[in-house]
C-alpha positions as CSV (number, residue, x, y, z in Angstrom):
1,X,-58.4,-61.8,-31.1
2,X,-55.9,-64.2,-32.7
3,X,-52.2,-63.5,-32.5
4,X,-50.5,-62.6,-35.7
5,X,-47.0,-63.9,-36.6
6,X,-46.2,-60.4,-37.9
7,X,-46.5,-58.7,-34.6
8,X,-43.2,-58.0,-32.8
9,X,-42.4,-60.6,-30.1
10,X,-41.9,-59.5,-26.5
11,X,-38.6,-60.3,-24.8
12,X,-37.8,-64.0,-25.1
13,X,-37.0,-66.2,-22.2
14,X,-33.2,-66.4,-22.1
15,X,-31.9,-69.6,-23.8
16,X,-28.8,-70.0,-21.7
17,X,-27.3,-73.5,-21.7
18,X,-26.7,-75.5,-18.6
19,X,-23.0,-74.4,-18.9
20,X,-24.0,-70.8,-18.8
21,X,-23.5,-70.1,-22.6
22,X,-25.7,-67.8,-24.6
23,X,-25.0,-67.9,-28.3
24,X,-26.0,-65.0,-30.6
25,X,-26.0,-65.2,-34.4
26,X,-27.3,-63.4,-37.5
27,X,-27.1,-59.9,-38.7
28,X,-27.4,-56.6,-36.9
29,X,-26.6,-58.0,-33.5
30,X,-27.0,-55.5,-30.7
31,X,-25.6,-55.9,-27.2
32,X,-26.6,-52.9,-25.1
33,X,-27.7,-51.8,-21.7
34,X,-31.2,-50.8,-20.7
35,X,-32.1,-49.8,-17.2
36,X,-29.3,-51.8,-15.7
37,X,-30.1,-54.9,-17.7
38,X,-28.0,-56.4,-20.5
39,X,-30.1,-56.4,-23.6
40,X,-29.1,-58.5,-26.6
41,X,-30.8,-58.8,-30.0
42,X,-29.9,-61.2,-32.7
43,X,-31.4,-63.1,-35.7
44,X,-31.8,-63.0,-39.4
45,X,-34.4,-60.8,-41.2
46,X,-37.8,-60.7,-39.5
47,X,-36.8,-63.6,-37.2
48,X,-35.3,-61.6,-34.4
49,X,-34.8,-62.6,-30.8
50,X,-34.5,-60.2,-27.9
51,X,-33.1,-61.3,-24.5
52,X,-32.9,-59.1,-21.4
53,X,-30.7,-60.2,-18.5
54,X,-30.8,-58.8,-15.0
55,X,-27.6,-58.3,-13.1
56,X,-28.3,-61.1,-10.6
57,X,-29.6,-64.6,-11.2
58,X,-28.9,-64.6,-15.0
59,X,-26.6,-67.8,-15.0
60,X,-24.6,-66.3,-17.9
61,X,-20.9,-67.3,-17.9
62,X,-20.1,-66.8,-21.6
63,X,-21.8,-64.7,-24.3
64,X,-20.8,-66.1,-27.8
65,X,-21.4,-63.9,-30.8
66,X,-21.2,-65.6,-34.2
67,X,-21.4,-62.6,-36.6
68,X,-19.5,-59.7,-38.0
69,X,-22.4,-57.3,-38.2
70,X,-23.7,-55.3,-35.3
71,X,-22.4,-53.5,-32.2
72,X,-21.5,-53.9,-28.5
73,X,-21.6,-50.9,-26.2
74,X,-18.8,-50.3,-23.7
75,X,-21.3,-50.3,-20.8
76,X,-22.4,-53.8,-22.0
77,X,-18.8,-55.0,-21.9
78,X,-18.4,-53.5,-18.4
79,X,-21.6,-55.3,-17.3
80,X,-20.2,-58.6,-18.6
81,X,-16.9,-58.3,-16.7
82,X,-18.6,-57.0,-13.5
83,X,-20.9,-60.0,-13.5
84,X,-18.1,-62.5,-14.2
85,X,-19.1,-63.4,-17.8
86,X,-16.8,-63.5,-20.8
87,X,-17.5,-62.3,-24.3
88,X,-16.4,-64.2,-27.4
89,X,-16.8,-63.0,-31.0
90,X,-16.4,-65.6,-33.8
91,X,-16.7,-65.0,-37.6
92,X,-19.0,-67.1,-39.7
93,X,-16.2,-69.6,-40.3
94,X,-15.5,-70.1,-36.6
95,X,-12.3,-68.0,-36.4
96,X,-11.9,-66.2,-33.1
97,X,-12.0,-62.4,-33.6
98,X,-12.3,-61.2,-30.0
99,X,-12.2,-62.6,-26.5
100,X,-12.7,-60.8,-23.2
101,X,-12.9,-62.3,-19.7
102,X,-13.8,-61.2,-16.3
103,X,-11.1,-59.6,-14.3
104,X,-10.2,-61.2,-11.0
105,X,-7.6,-60.8,-8.3
106,X,-4.3,-62.3,-9.0
107,X,-3.2,-65.2,-6.8
108,X,0.1,-64.3,-5.4
109,X,0.8,-67.8,-4.0
110,X,0.3,-69.4,-7.4
111,X,2.5,-66.9,-9.2
112,X,5.2,-67.3,-6.5
113,X,5.0,-71.1,-6.8
114,X,5.3,-70.9,-10.6
115,X,8.3,-68.6,-10.4
116,X,10.1,-70.9,-7.9
117,X,9.3,-74.2,-9.7
118,X,12.5,-74.3,-11.7
119,X,14.7,-73.5,-8.7
120,X,13.1,-75.8,-6.1
121,X,12.8,-78.9,-8.3
122,X,9.1,-79.1,-8.9
123,X,9.4,-78.1,-12.6
124,X,11.0,-81.3,-13.7
125,X,8.3,-83.7,-12.5
126,X,5.6,-81.4,-13.9
127,X,7.4,-81.2,-17.2
128,X,7.9,-84.9,-17.4
129,X,4.2,-85.6,-16.6
130,X,2.9,-83.1,-19.1
131,X,5.1,-84.2,-22.0
132,X,4.4,-87.9,-21.1
133,X,0.6,-87.2,-21.4
134,X,1.2,-85.4,-24.7
135,X,3.3,-88.2,-26.2
136,X,0.8,-90.8,-25.1
137,X,-1.9,-88.9,-27.1
138,X,0.4,-88.6,-30.1
139,X,1.2,-92.3,-29.9
140,X,-2.5,-93.2,-29.8
141,X,-3.3,-91.0,-32.8
142,X,-0.4,-92.4,-34.9
143,X,-1.3,-95.9,-34.0
144,X,-5.0,-95.7,-34.4
145,X,-5.6,-93.0,-37.0
146,X,-2.5,-93.0,-39.1
147,X,-2.0,-96.8,-38.8
148,X,1.8,-96.6,-38.4
149,X,3.0,-98.9,-35.6
150,X,6.7,-98.2,-36.2
151,X,6.3,-94.4,-35.7
152,X,4.0,-95.1,-32.7
153,X,6.6,-97.4,-31.2
154,X,9.3,-94.8,-31.8
155,X,7.2,-92.2,-29.9
156,X,6.5,-94.7,-27.1
157,X,10.3,-95.4,-26.8
158,X,11.0,-91.6,-26.5
159,X,8.3,-91.3,-23.9
160,X,9.9,-94.1,-21.9
161,X,13.1,-92.0,-21.8
162,X,11.4,-89.1,-20.0
163,X,12.2,-90.4,-16.4
164,X,15.9,-90.2,-17.2
165,X,15.7,-86.6,-18.5
166,X,17.7,-84.5,-16.1
167,X,17.0,-81.0,-17.5
168,X,14.2,-79.1,-19.1
169,X,16.2,-79.0,-22.3
170,X,16.4,-82.8,-22.3
171,X,12.6,-83.0,-21.9
172,X,12.2,-80.5,-24.8
173,X,14.6,-82.5,-27.0
174,X,12.5,-85.7,-26.4
175,X,9.3,-83.7,-27.2
176,X,10.7,-82.2,-30.4
177,X,12.0,-85.6,-31.7
178,X,8.6,-87.2,-31.0
179,X,6.9,-84.3,-32.8
180,X,9.1,-84.5,-35.9
181,X,8.3,-88.2,-36.8
182,X,4.5,-87.7,-37.1
183,X,5.0,-84.6,-39.2
184,X,7.3,-86.6,-41.5
185,X,4.7,-89.3,-41.7
186,X,1.9,-86.9,-42.5
187,X,4.0,-85.3,-45.3
188,X,4.7,-88.7,-46.8
189,X,0.9,-89.6,-46.7
190,X,0.0,-86.3,-48.3
191,X,2.3,-86.9,-51.3
């Protein structure tokens, strides 16, 4: 007996990317639980896909849903967080509508180091390095994409002043001045 394309398909083999992402799209998306397994259904019209994931060995790190039609059960969201996977919902234009993530224990040492950074002197080198990397990127974009060497040189000169910045406010001032010039340039180009 030959198979017919109108017969319902059995559960599909999960199409989880190498990075652990499963993307759902279409109308009437369903994300539910069945017998301890996460069951998802997506598609358009008669072209539906069903995927059933066990609690172990599923490789899922992120479930991305590109739709505004369907439903997710609370038990399915619980399953995702318990297995360490996040859930992202995007509308059809790519705007983020919802993001959840797995819960994990807070790292007390990291929080303590962040809180103490300003008082023990580690905040300034970190701030200088981060803003220097940002200004390097800005300079490259202005030079290569906007084709304005004078503004790119201005940003580079400001970046070169970062090592002399003594306070976080001085670093912020350099950053804001470097940001204002490209904005002015873009406004001029738009008019």
